[in-house]
C-alpha angles and dihedrals in degrees: 000000000000126000092250094062117106122259105276090222096046095105099038111127133190115186124218087245090058091051091049090049091053089056092046091052094044093245092146106127087145091068113099118210092209135048107285109264096219090053091051091049093050102033094106090056089053097045094042090193095311125134128203093026120178109231128199120208113193113205088001101178106184095312111176086211087081094061091044091056094043089051088054090058100264126122123236133205118185137180121211133161095212115082088190090060092049095049091046090052093057094040094048090045089052091235122145110226144183130214131211137168120264104235096207097048115058111230095006125126134194121214118200134181118237093260090050090230093122122044118176121190118208102209146090108299091231090061090059120093143164088264087078103051106358121238128322137238092210140017124197112196111183111157099354105090089043091049103048118092108274092235090059096058096101090050091047093048091051090052093050092049090050090054095051117104113213091264095043119138111201118199109200124190117201136176128222122198141129105288089198088070100045128026099205165202106199086054127211114254113196116215089238089062093053088053097044092050101041112021095088089063106023143044106233121211121185105223105177146347129194141178104257100175109136130175089261092057091045088054088055088059100259118145095189137011125185122188115206131192119207127186114213120195125181114256110249 
């Protein structure tokens, strides 16, 4: 395959209904039962000495990272299409919670714990905006940028930038592999794409990369898999 050929994953599409169905059927191998190790390793870089930081979790699922941060005194806002995932997050975290409609998004709901430290919006991510919760001091994207349809990446990047407060520190987790061997999701995100989408607005620092090839991924046909953590900070 020559360099001028299109990205083999460019036209891959997963609908919101398909994602909801995966949650309903328990096909959630992407969910981690413990706080994500690469977040723990890099949390000081994200906090940068700040306390009481407001975190945004795109496509949050029921990530236990959200409870971990709330327990540390931060606030968390997440967006997730699956109501099942949201309810399971609160139930498994042993948090009582309330739900209410979101007046500006037809059909959307927001679920909040009693302390209002965790607010999870059940809606399409592209319906979310800073008009709902303001801007954020931190964003943790593990599994969102690699899950959205590749054609939607410019729209997604624009949304993330619009949610970044001037002091925001955005931790972005991406995967690199041979897209000829596996069609996704999770989709392959080349480093060049991170730069082309974000570098006009953000300074991008590579923090870490690791070999993430497991037997499961080998069974999917992959011959290599690299997980990479980037730190994006608004240009001053």
